[in-house]
N, C-alpha and C positions, 0 to 999 in steps of 0.2 A: 219098179216096185212089185214084188208079187201079189197077186189078186187070189189067190188060193183062198180055201174057207178054214184053213187054220187059225190059231189065235194069233193076233197082231201083237208084234213084239218091238219093243225098243232095247237094244243093248246099250250099255254105258260103260266104257271102257276107262277104268281110274275110278276107285272109290275113296276118292280123298274128299275134301270139302266140297270142290264145285261138282264132282261127280254125285255124291250124296244127296248134295240140297236139289241137283236136277231132278233126281229120281223123287224126291219129295215134291217137288213144283208139279211133275208128272203125275203123281198119285193124287195130289188135289185137285187138280183138272179133270182126272178121269179120262185122261187122254189114250191110255193103253190097257190091252188086256194082260200082257206081260211085261215087267220090266227087269231086267237082267243085270246085274252089278258084276263086273269081270275085273279082277285086282290080283297082282303078283301076291299080296296079301289075302290069301283067302279067308283069314279069321276076320279081317277088317269087314270085307265083302259082306261076310254073314252076318256080323253084328250089326251092320247098317241095316240089311234085310229084315233081320228080326225087330229091329227098333221101327222099322217103315209098316211092318206088318202090325204092329201094335196101334198105330195111326189109322188103321182102315175102319175100324167101327165108325168114328167120326169124321171120315173123309169119304174116299171111294175104294171100291174093290177092286184088285188086281192081283195076279200072280206075280209076288215079288220075290225072285233067289237069286242066288249067287251062284253064277255059272262060269264057264270058260270058253275059248274063242270059237269053240265048235257052235257053240249058240249065236254067234254072228251069222252064220249061213243063211239062216231063215228070218233074221232080223229086219224089219221094214226100214227101221233107221238106227244105225250105229253112231252113236254119240263118244268123241274120243276126247276126254278130258285130261289124261294122263300126260305128264310133261315135267318140266323143270319149274322148280317154285321160283317165281320172280322175286320173291322176297329174298332170296338166296343168290340170286345171279350176282355175276360180277361186274366189273365196270367196261368191258368188251363185248359188243354186241355180236359181234362175228362169232366170238366164243361160246355165247350164250345160245347163239344160233345151232353150232356144231352139236353142243350137248344135247338140245332139245330134239334135234334130227335124230340122234342116235337112239333115243328113246323110242320115238314117233315111228320110226324106220321098222325097229323090231315089232311093235304092234302090229303095222301094215301088213308085214310078212305072215305074222300069224294069220290076221283077217283073210289075206288072199288064200292060204292055204284050203280056205273053205268056200271059195268061190261064191262071194256075197251077193244076196239080189237085191239089195236095200240102197239107201242113200248114208252116205257117210258124212256127217256133221261135225266138224272141228271147233274144238274149244281151247286147243294147247296154243300157248305162245312160244314164239313169236309167231300170232295167229295167221296173218297172210302168208308168210313163208312156209310155214308147215301146211297150210291149205294147198299151196301150189306143189310141195313135195309130195304129199299124200295122192295128189292128182297123177303124178308120174310113176310112184310107186305102186298104186294100185292096180293102174291100165284101166280105171273106169272112166266112162265119160264124163266131160266138164259139168254135167247138168247132174251128176250123182255125187259131187266133192263139193261142198258147201263149208265156208267158215262163218262163225257167228258174226266176224267182220265187224262193222261200227254198228251193228243194232244198238249194243248197249250204249254206245257214245251218243247216238241218235236220241236214244232216250234221255240221257243225261243232260243232253244240250237242250231239248224241248220242255224239260222240268225245269231248268234254270231259267229260260226265256219267260216262262208262264210265271215264275216266282217274281221276274223283276216287273212284269206286266200286272200281277195281281189277278191272273184268270186261271181257268182251269188247263191242265195240260193238253186234252184233248182238243183244245181249240188252237194250240200252236202246230203248225205244219213246218216242219225245217228238217234239213238232212246234214249229216256228218258223213263225207264220203273219204274214200280212199284207204289208208292205213289204219289199222286199230293200233296205234301208237303215235309217234311224235309227229309224222309228218302228216296227220288226218287234216281233212279240210271242211270249214263250215260252210254251207252254201247259203249265205247271207243274200244273194242276189235274187233266188226264189222262195226265199222263206215267207210264210203266211200266218197271220195272226187273224183268226175270225175270217179267212178268206181274203184279207186285204195284205198288201205288202207291209215290210216292217216300217218304212216310210209313211205310206198312207195311214196305218194305224196310229202312230205316233202323232201326225197331223190331225187326225179325228179326234183323239184323247186330250190333244193340247200337251203333249209331251214332247220334250225335245228328242230330235233324231241325232243320236252321237252314235256313228258306225265303231268307233274307238271303243266305246263301252259293251256293243255287242262282240266284238272280238275278244276283249277281255273275259265276256261271260263263256267264249268258246274255248279260251287258254284254261278257263278253271275246268271245263269239261274234259279237257285233253289231259289234265293232271289229276283229275279226281280218283282215278284207280291208285295213283301212286301216294295220294293223301291217306286213302282207305287203309293201303298195306302199311304204312306209317303208323296208322292208330291202331290197327287190332291184326296186323300180319299178313292177310290175305282179303280177297274180294269172293263171294261166292254167292250172295241173295240176288244180285242184280244180273249177273251172267247167267244164273239158273233161270231166273225168270225169262230172260231174252231167248234162251236156249228152247224153253217150254213154247213160247210165242211161235218160233220158226218150227218146231215139231208140229204145232197145231195147224199151221199153214199147209204143212205137206201132207199130213193125217187127212184133214178135212177138204183138201184140194182147193183151197181158197182162191189161189193165184192172187194173194194179196202181196202189195209192193213193200219189202224189206230191205234195209241196207244191209246185205249179205256179202260175203267174200266168195268170188268164184274167178274163174279164169276169164280173162276178159277178151271178146272177139277180137279178131285183127283190125277189123276197120275202125276201132276205137282208135287206133294209132297208137295204144301206150306199150307195145310191145309184149313179149309173152311172160305175163305176170297176174298172179292173183291180188284184187284188192276190192273194196267196197262201192257199189255203185247201187241204186235203186232197181231192186231186180224182183220179178214176179216168182214167187214160190208157191208150188202146187204138187200135186200126186207123184210127179216123176222130177221132182228137186228144183233146181234153179232154172228160170226161164232165161231169156235173153235181158242182158242188163237194160236199163233206158238211157239214152243217151242225153243227160241233161242238158240244157242250155245254162252254160257258165259264163261269167265274166271273164275278160282277159286274165286279170290276177287269179282266180279260181282255176282258170285252165293251165296256166303256168304250174301253180302250186300242184295240181294233179299230176302234170308230167315229171315234176320234181318227185312227187311221192313215188311215182312208179320207178323212175331210175332208182331211187332210193332202194326199194325194196328187191330191183334186179341183182343189186350188188350184194346184198345178203343172200339172195337164191343163188349166186354165183359162188358163195363161199362153202356150200354143201357139196361135198366130195363128189358123189355120184347120185344122180338123179334118175337113174335107169330101172324099171321094173325088174323086180327079183323074178327068176324062173322058179316055180312052185309046182308042187304035184296038188291038183284039185282033188278034195275029198268024197265029192259025190256029184 
């Protein structure tokens, strides 16, 4: 990431509900000096920027403007939210993957023209497949291409466990790993409540320990996005906040551990794939994922998840980087 004295910038590609809400979340946190919205619908991007500027008196000050892909050249973080609306997707996941890949590839080709210096943060679905594809198309090192991954799913899981036990979510430590999608895995074996395993916490509180109940909570977590889409058409508050959290970890060089999607190192034995594992996040992007101790069932599920994602990755026609002329 660039460390010059210029104003620190976040570029958001896609000014739809996820992109604009992410800009709003970033503005409220006061993270960036500059927030630029990029969209093929310039009028939409400009309208969101005007609306965001009206919020600055009562939030934080930043330069918010509608720009173009040249503004990605010096962006410290480029967030890609543009893609296919999941509510409009059909029944064929392979066809959905191909449709999304056409949109995302065009975006990456435009970004590559300007030799970006920052981290690309993916939010477009299918998330893990698109994160892998962007890594290939951009030619950037793996640490600089990150997907939001299961950061939102992990938040949803912890909230639901906290509701079940009647405690604050910050006292629950549990991960969802793997795919941001149907094959995600709840890691119950290492879940902790107030530092205690689920079984020990239940025993201490005089509660029954019922693993099937926790798996049911995990299943509600997995389908939460679908339920929200059916209710109001799309999800954006949760993912926008998750993206802002990842940005803050990068911006402040926190080395926080978050469940983001990135290329899995070969020694993990999962093959050439992007998926979510607890990963340190700092100024240089994504560090090495943590190799969690998993139960045999969880380990098998993670391999199944990786194999599933690799099948969808294989459905993308070409994953070779495109040759482009660098502009600066």
